[in-house]
C-alpha positions as CSV (number, residue, x, y, z in Angstrom):
1,M,0.0,0.2,-0.5
2,I,1.4,3.6,-1.0
3,S,2.1,5.7,1.6
4,D,0.7,9.5,2.0
5,K,4.6,10.7,1.4
6,E,4.8,8.6,-1.7
7,L,1.6,9.7,-3.0
8,R,2.3,13.3,-2.7
9,E,5.5,12.9,-4.0
10,A,4.3,11.3,-7.4
11,A,1.7,13.7,-7.5
12,R,4.4,16.4,-8.2
13,R,6.1,14.7,-10.5
14,Y,2.9,13.9,-12.5
15,E,2.1,17.9,-12.0
16,K,5.5,18.6,-13.6
17,A,5.1,16.2,-16.1
18,R,2.0,17.7,-17.0
19,L,3.1,21.3,-17.5
20,R,6.0,20.7,-19.7
21,T,3.4,19.4,-22.1
22,L,1.5,22.7,-22.3
23,P,2.9,25.3,-24.6
24,E,4.4,28.6,-23.6
25,P,2.4,31.3,-22.8
26,E,3.7,33.2,-25.1
27,D,2.6,30.9,-28.0
28,C,-0.9,30.7,-26.7
29,G,-2.6,33.5,-29.1
30,A,-6.0,34.8,-27.8
31,V,-8.6,37.1,-29.3
32,F,-11.3,38.6,-27.6
33,S,-14.7,40.2,-29.2
34,P,-14.6,44.4,-28.8
35,G,-17.6,43.7,-26.3
36,F,-15.3,41.5,-23.8
37,E,-12.3,44.4,-24.4
38,R,-15.0,47.3,-23.6
39,Q,-16.0,45.2,-20.2
40,M,-13.0,44.3,-19.4
41,K,-12.1,48.2,-19.5
42,K,-15.0,48.9,-17.6
43,L,-14.2,46.6,-14.9
44,I,-10.2,47.6,-14.2
45,F,-11.4,51.4,-14.8
46,R,-14.2,50.8,-11.6
47,T,-11.4,48.7,-9.8
48,D,-8.7,51.9,-10.3
49,H,-10.8,54.3,-9.6
50,P,-13.9,53.2,-7.6
51,V,-14.4,56.9,-6.0
52,R,-14.6,58.3,-9.2
53,Y,-16.6,55.3,-10.7
54,W,-19.6,55.4,-8.0
55,L,-19.5,59.5,-8.5
56,H,-20.4,59.4,-12.0
57,R,-23.2,56.5,-11.1
58,L,-24.5,58.8,-8.5
59,L,-24.8,61.9,-10.6
60,W,-26.8,59.7,-13.3
61,L,-28.6,58.8,-10.7
62,L,-29.6,62.1,-9.4
63,L,-29.8,63.3,-13.2
64,A,-32.9,60.4,-13.7
65,L,-34.7,61.5,-10.6
66,L,-34.6,65.5,-12.1
67,V,-35.7,64.2,-14.9
68,V,-38.4,62.2,-13.7
69,G,-39.7,65.0,-11.2
70,A,-39.5,67.4,-13.8
71,A,-42.3,65.2,-16.0
72,A,-44.1,64.6,-13.1
73,A,-44.5,68.3,-12.4
74,M,-45.4,69.3,-16.0
75,L,-48.3,66.7,-16.1
76,L,-49.6,68.2,-13.0
77,S,-49.2,71.6,-14.4
78,K,-50.7,70.5,-17.6
79,Q,-53.9,68.7,-15.9
80,A,-54.6,72.0,-13.4
81,E,-54.7,74.7,-16.8
82,E,-57.4,72.4,-18.7
83,P,-60.5,73.8,-17.6
84,P,-63.1,71.4,-16.8
85,V,-65.4,69.3,-19.2
86,L,-68.9,70.3,-19.0
87,P,-71.8,68.3,-20.7
88,E,-72.7,69.4,-24.2
89,T,-76.0,71.1,-24.4
90,A,-78.2,71.2,-28.3
91,A,-77.7,74.8,-29.1
92,P,-79.1,76.3,-32.5
93,A,-76.4,76.5,-35.4
94,V,-75.3,80.2,-35.8
95,T,-73.4,80.6,-38.9
96,A,-71.9,84.0,-40.3
97,E,-69.9,85.2,-43.1
98,L,-67.1,87.0,-42.3
99,P,-65.3,89.7,-44.8
100,S,-63.0,87.8,-46.7
101,S,-59.3,89.4,-47.6
102,P,-56.6,88.3,-49.8
103,S,-53.5,90.2,-47.0
104,A,-55.7,88.9,-44.3
105,E,-53.4,86.4,-42.2
106,P,-53.7,85.1,-38.9
107,S,-51.0,86.4,-36.8
108,S,-48.9,84.2,-35.2
109,P,-47.7,84.9,-31.5
110,L,-44.3,83.9,-31.7
111,A,-43.9,86.6,-35.0
112,G,-40.9,89.0,-34.3
113,S,-39.8,86.5,-31.2
114,Q,-36.6,84.9,-31.2
115,E,-35.8,81.6,-31.7
116,P,-34.4,79.7,-28.2
117,E,-30.6,79.1,-28.2
118,P,-29.4,75.6,-27.8
119,A,-27.9,74.4,-24.4
120,A,-24.3,74.4,-24.3
121,K,-22.5,71.4,-24.7
122,A,-20.1,70.7,-22.2
123,I,-16.9,71.5,-22.0
124,V,-13.9,68.9,-23.5
125,Y,-10.5,69.5,-22.6
126,R,-7.6,67.9,-24.7
127,P,-3.9,67.8,-24.8
128,T,-2.5,70.1,-28.5
129,W,0.7,68.2,-28.1
130,L,2.2,64.6,-27.9
131,P,4.8,62.8,-28.5
132,E,5.7,62.3,-32.0
133,G,4.1,58.8,-33.1
134,C,1.1,59.1,-30.7
135,E,-2.5,59.1,-32.1
136,W,-6.0,58.6,-30.9
137,A,-7.5,56.0,-30.4
138,R,-10.9,55.9,-28.6
139,E,-12.6,58.6,-26.1
140,T,-15.6,58.3,-23.8
141,L,-16.9,62.1,-22.6
142,Y,-19.4,62.3,-20.0
143,E,-21.2,65.5,-18.6
144,N,-18.5,66.5,-16.0
145,E,-15.6,64.3,-16.8
146,G,-14.0,62.3,-20.0
147,M,-11.1,59.9,-20.9
148,I,-9.3,60.2,-23.9
149,V,-7.0,57.5,-25.0
150,Y,-3.6,57.9,-27.5
151,R,-1.8,54.8,-28.9
152,T,2.0,54.7,-28.9
153,T,4.4,53.6,-31.7
154,D,5.0,50.7,-29.8
155,G,1.5,50.0,-28.9
156,T,1.4,51.2,-25.2
157,E,-2.0,53.2,-24.2
158,A,-1.4,56.2,-22.9
159,V,-5.0,57.5,-21.0
160,F,-5.7,61.3,-20.4
161,L,-8.8,62.1,-18.1
162,Y,-10.2,65.3,-16.9
163,D,-12.9,66.1,-14.3
164,L,-14.8,69.0,-14.6
165,T,-16.0,68.9,-10.7
166,G,-12.3,69.7,-9.6
167,A,-12.0,66.6,-7.3
168,E,-9.2,65.9,-5.7
169,M,-6.9,63.0,-6.6
170,G,-5.1,62.4,-3.1
171,A,-1.8,61.4,-4.9
172,E,1.7,61.3,-3.4
173,G,4.8,62.0,-5.3
174,R,7.2,64.5,-6.4
175,E,5.3,67.9,-7.2
176,V,6.6,69.3,-10.4
177,P,5.5,72.8,-12.1
178,V,2.7,72.6,-14.5
179,G,2.3,76.1,-16.7
180,D,1.9,78.3,-13.5
181,G,0.6,75.5,-11.3
182,A,2.1,72.4,-9.7
183,G,1.2,68.4,-10.6
184,V,2.7,65.8,-8.5
185,L,4.3,63.0,-10.5
186,L,4.8,59.4,-10.0
187,L,7.6,57.4,-12.1
188,G,6.9,53.8,-12.6
189,Q,4.3,53.4,-9.7
190,G,1.1,53.4,-12.4
191,K,-0.1,50.4,-14.5
192,E,2.2,48.5,-16.4
193,G,5.1,50.6,-14.7
194,L,3.8,53.9,-16.8
195,N,4.6,57.2,-15.7
196,E,1.6,59.2,-13.9
197,L,0.6,62.8,-13.4
198,F,-2.0,64.7,-11.5
199,W,-2.6,68.9,-11.9
200,R,-5.2,70.6,-11.5
201,D,-6.5,74.1,-12.9
202,E,-7.3,76.6,-10.6
203,T,-8.8,79.2,-12.8
204,A,-11.0,76.7,-14.0
205,G,-11.4,74.7,-11.1
206,V,-10.6,71.5,-13.6
207,S,-8.4,68.7,-12.5
208,F,-6.4,66.2,-14.7
209,W,-4.8,63.1,-14.9
210,L,-1.7,61.7,-17.4
211,S,-1.1,58.1,-17.3
212,A,1.6,57.4,-20.0
213,P,5.0,55.8,-20.7
214,F,6.3,59.5,-21.8
215,E,9.5,60.9,-20.4
216,E,9.3,63.2,-17.2
217,E,9.4,66.6,-19.8
218,D,7.1,65.0,-21.9
219,M,4.4,64.6,-19.4
220,I,5.2,67.9,-18.3
221,R,4.8,69.3,-21.6
222,V,1.7,67.4,-22.4
223,A,-0.4,68.6,-19.3
224,E,0.4,72.2,-20.3
225,S,-0.5,71.7,-23.7
226,V,-4.4,71.0,-22.6
227,K,-6.9,72.8,-23.9
228,A,-10.8,73.8,-23.6
229,E,-11.9,72.5,-26.8
230,E,-13.6,75.7,-29.0
């Protein structure tokens, strides 16, 4: 009868033999669907930035409640303005001919009034300078924040984020000058060893974040080139 020790040793040898039959990780190619890729990026963003994720969900919930409340108020106001319906009574038909005039036209209540101006769209911030070879890949823009992704020549992604509410990032790193203000730089501490830069426009009240495989000087130059889209 085999002992427990011999059984464990046999199991280890079998495991090593099975692992040697498997292909190397770099030889295993996998192609995921675009839908799966989007879901994974959302999950990664939710994991890396839980506070921003839940703030965004809360904003959408508040917006939905405001829309429902406004619709209910409009319905009640309309019902209150409608006159009561009285029972119809028989009345003799009365007809009268009005003088016709080829130039007489009913006047419109909007005549002479101006059309209402469309609501201003949300402000979008973008960097106006990027290192040579960087190309736009995709973007996701919301009412108060946006994420724009660029692809470098070696296939690495550079991610630029802005928050119109000016939320504090709470990052700890080395302080560097960014234009007339200052930012916080973290070298090699981001995901996949990327560099990160946090800064804030105190005048506009907007906060920014950049995660990219750029050198320190290029990170600062990209930050200083960010402008509001006209």
